N, C-alpha and C positions, 0 to 999 in steps of 0.2 A: 344089591350093591353091598359088598362087604364093609365092615367097619374100618379096616385099613385103607381101603380106597376112599371112603368118605373122609377119613382123617387127612389123607393126602390132598384131597379137593379143598377142604376147608382151611389147610394150613397156611396158604398165602393170605387169606382174609384174617386169620387170627394173628399172623405176624404183623400185618399192617395195622390192625386195631391196637396191638401191643405197642408198637412203635409210636403211634399217635398218642397213646396214653403217657408214654415216657416223655415225648416231646412236650405235651401239655404240662406235665408236672415241672419239667425243667424251665419252661416259660413262666409258669406261676411262681415258683419259688425264686427264680432269678429276679422277676419283677419285685417280689416281696423284699428281697435283699436290697435292691436299688431304692425302693420306696422307704425302707427302714433307714438307710444311710442318709437320704435327703432329709427325712424328718428329724433324725437325731442331730444332724447339723444345725437345723433351725432351732431345736429345742436348746441345744448347747449355747447358741448365741443369745437366746432370750434369757437363759439361766445366768449367764454372765452379767447381763444388764439388771436383771431383777430376780435373784434366786429365790426369794420368799414368795413372790407373786407366781412365778412359774410352777412352783411345787405346791400350790394352794388349790384345794377344792373343798366344797362344802356339801355335807350330807343334808338334804332338805328334810325337815322334821314334820311339817305339816302338809296335808293334801292340798294342792292348788284348788282355787275356787272353780276354775274351768273344768276340772274333772268331776266336780259335783253339780254341774249345771242340770237341773231337772228337765230342761226343755230338750235336752239331747237324748233322753230316754231313761229306762230303768236298769240299774245295775243288777246283775245276776251271776250265779255260779253253777257250773255243772260238773259232775264227776265223770271222767272218762272211763268208759267200760274196759278199755284195753289195758290202760296203765294205772288207773286209780287216781291220776293227778286231777286237781281241781283247777279249772279254767274259768277266768273272769270274762264277762261280756257285757255289753250294754245293748239293750233291746228297745225298739220303738215300733209301734204298730200292732195290728191284730195278729195274734199267733195262728189264727185259722187261715190267714192269707198265705200266698206263696212266699217261701223263705228267700231272702237275699242276704247271703253271708258275705261279710267284708273282711278281707284279710290284709293287714298292714305290712309295712316293711320296716327296715332299719334306718334311723334309731327311733322309730315311732312306736305308738301303741294305738288303742282303739280311737283315741281322740282325732286321729288324722282323717276320720271318716265323718266328722261332725256335720259337714254340708249335706252329705248323702243321707245320714240318719234323719235329718229333718225333711229332706226332699221326697224320699222314696216311702216313708212310713205310712203314707195315705193308701198305698196300693200293695205294699209288701210288709211281711213280718221282717223288719230290717234289723240285722244283728251285726254289730261290730265286735269282733273277737280279739282278746288279747292272746296272742300265740303263746305257747309254753315258753317260759323263761322271760316273757315280756310283760310290761305293765303290771297288773295285780294278779296274774295267773302264776301257778306253782312253777318253780325253777329248779329242776333237778340239777345236781352239781356235777354229775359225771358226763363226760363228753359223749359217750356212747348213747346217752338219752336223747341226743338231737340228730339221730340218723333220719334219713328221708322216710323210711318205713314208719317209724314212730310219729313223725310230724303229720303224715297222711292219716294215720290211725286217729289222731286228734281231730282232723277235719271230719272224718266219717262219724266219729263218736259225737261230735258237736251237732251234726245234722240230725242224727237219730235222737240225741239227748234233748233236742229242742222240740221233738215230736214231729219231725218231717222225715220224708223218704228221699227227697231230692231238693235242690236249691238252684238259684241263680247265684253262681259263684263269682265273686269280684275280688281281684287281688292286685296289689301294687308292690313293685320292688320285690323283696323276698316273698311277700304274700302272693305276688303274681307268679313267681317260680313255683311255689307250692300248688297254686291253682292249676297251672299248666300240667304238672305231674298228676295231681288228683283227677283231672278230666281224662288223662291217659289211662290211669289205673281203674277208675270207677266212673265210667261214662253214664252208667244207669243212675247215678246220684247227682248228675249235673244236667239241669234243663238247658242253661245257657251259660257260657263262660265269657267273662269280661277281664281283660288283662290291661294293666296300665304300666307302661315303661318297665317291662320285664321280658327279655327275649325268650323265645322257645328254646328249651335246653339244648337241642342239637344245633340250632342256628348260632347259638353262643359260641359253641366249640368250632364251628365252621369259620366263623368270623376271626376268632383269635388265631387259628391255624393259618388262614389266608393272609391276614394282615397282623402279625404279632406286634407291631408298633402300637396298635390300638389298645393292646393290653395295659399300656402305660396309663391310658385314660381311666382304666378301672383298677388302678394301683391299690386302692383301698381294699378290694376284694382279696388280692394277693397278700397284702400287709396284714390282714386280719387272720391269715393262716398261722402266724407266728404266736408263740405262747407269751402271755403276760404283758409284753411290750405294747400291744395295742391298747390294753386297759390303761396302762400308765399315760400313754400319749393322749388318749381321749379324755382323760381326767384333768390333765395339766391346765393351769390358768382358769380353773373353775369351769372345765369343759368347753374350752374356747373352740376346739376343733368340732365338737358337736354343734355349737352355736353357728360356726361358719358354714357347716353342712346345710343347716335349715335357714339361716338368715344372712349368710354372706353374699357379697355382690356377685360373685362368679357362680356359686353353687346354690344359693338360697332361692326362696320364692321371689319371683320377679315382679308380679303384679303388686303395685303399691298398696292398693286397698286390701289385699289379702296377706300382706306380710305379718308374720307373727308378732304380737305384742310381747312384751317381757313376761306378762302373766300366762299367755298361751305357750310361750317357750318353756316355762316352768312346768307345764303339764307334761313335757317330755323329760325334762331334767330331773323331776322329782323321783321317778322310778330308776333312772340310770345312775343317780347318785347314791342310792342305797348300797350297802355292802354286797358285792357280788352282782350289782345290778348291770354291769357291762358284759361280764363274762358269759352269761347265758345267751344274750343275743348274738354275741360274737362267735359262740360255738356253732351257730347255723352256718357260718362261713368255714369253720374248721372241719366240718364233715363234708364239705362240697366235693372234695376230690374222691370221696368214696362212691359218688353217684355213678351209675352205669349210663355214660353220656349218650350213647347211641340207641338206648333201649326205647321201644315204643314211640316212634317218631310222629305218627299220624294222630291227629286230634279229630274225633268223629262227631263232636257235638257243635252246634252253631256257636261261633265265637266272634268277638270283637277285640281288636287291639287298638288301644289309644296310646299314641306316642308324642310326648312333648319334645319338640325339635330342639329346644335350647338345653337339653339334658347335658350337663357337664359331668354326670357321674358314670353313665353307662356308655358302652361302645357305640359310636355313631353309625347309622345305616342299619341298625338291627331291626327296625320296624318292619321292613319288608321281608325279613328272613323267615317269618313264620309261615308264609304262603305255601311253600312246598310241603309243609307238614300238616296240612289241614284237609280232611275229607269232607267235613261239614261246611255249611255256609259260613263264610267269613268275611268280616269287614275290617278294614284298617284305616284309622283316621289319625292324621298328623296335626298337632296344634303348634303353629309357629309362635316363637317368642315365649314359650312356656318352659318352666324349669322341671326338673326331675319330679318335684312334688306336685304332680299334675292335678290331682283331685282337690288340693288346697289352693293351688295357684290360680287355676281358672275353673272354679266349681260350676259356674253357670254353663260353660261350654261342655264340660264333662257330663253334667246332668242332662243336658239336651241331647247329647249323643246316646246316653244310656236309655232315655225315654224312647227315642226313635228306634233303637235296636230291640229293646225289650217288648214294646207293644206289638212287634211283629212275631215275637218268639214265645211269649208266656201268656196263657189265658188268664185274664183279670176279671175280677167281679164287677168293677166299676170302670167307667171311663176315666182316663188319667186326667188330672187337672193341669192347667198350664204350669210350667216349671216355675216354682217358687210362689204359686198362687194357692188359693183355698180350694178344697174339694168342691 
C-alpha cells in the first residue's frame, strides 16, 4: 500500500481527532472563563465588605507537628536519575518486602496517606511520596518541568531509587491520573494498580465530550489553566478556598470522626503557604492539555478502582468508565456517602478493600493481620 493511499485512509481519523482536540480545548477554556467570572464576582463582594481580610494570607514559619509524627514513618530523600531533582518521601515497613508506592493528589502531600502508612507497613515497604513541586520535594519553576513524561520519570526513578524493580502502585486524584499513565507506559514495573477517584484518561475525555455540562462540576480543573489568577484566588482569606476543598460542608471530608483538625489542616497549608507553594502543584493542571488523550487506552495489569460516590470534585459517573480500557483483572468499588478525599474520609473501608484485592495479587511473606490489628 502506497504512502499516499495510507494517508488518504487515515485522513478522516486524523481530522476527527483534530476536531475533538479543538472542541475539548474550547470547552476547557470556556469553562475556565465562566468559573473565573463567577469567582471574581464572589471575591469582589467579599472585598467590599472586608478588604483587609480578603487580601490576607499567612506564610507558615514552622513545620506542623503532624508532619513530624514518628509513628507515620521515616522521612527520606532520593535523587532522581533522570532529572537530578530531590524528592521527599515517608517510608514505613521493611524495605525487603514488596513496595507499595502511594501518590497523592491536589492540594495534598504525603500526609494524606497517614492511615495507609500505618495499616500496610506490616506487609509492605510502604512509601508515601511527595510529588515534584509538592510538599518537601524539589519544585522546578518552569512549566515545562511538569510534563507527563517528566512526572512519569519521577515514578520510575523512585521505584528503582528505593531498591525495587516493581511496586503496588496506589494513586488518588492527580496521583491516580499519574498511576493510570504509568501503568500504561511501564506495566513491567506495576504488580497491581489501585486508583482512587481518578478517571481513566480516555474515559475522562469521553464523558466531557458526551455531556459537556458536567465539565462545570470540574470547573476548578479548567480554572487552574489560567495564569496567576488561581494562585491569588486560592490564597485569599488565608487560603479559604483550600480550606473549603478539604473541610467544607459540600466538598470536604464527610465522616465526622475523620474530619481534619485545625492542626491536620495546617499539614497541608504549611507547604502551600510558602512562596511559590501553589504554582508548582497548579502546573500539573496547566500541562494537562498537552497530553495525548487517546494514547494507550488498555491497562494490562490487575487493577482496582475505588470511587467515592459523594465526590463533588470530579465528574459523576466516571467510576464505570475505566472498564472498557482494561485487559487485566479489574474490580470497581463504590463507597456511598464518601467525599472525594476517600482514603482519609473512610480509611477503614478503603483499607479493607485494599487488603482483599492485594492478598489475591501480591505474594506476601506473612499472613496479613486483621485490618487495624497487630501482626
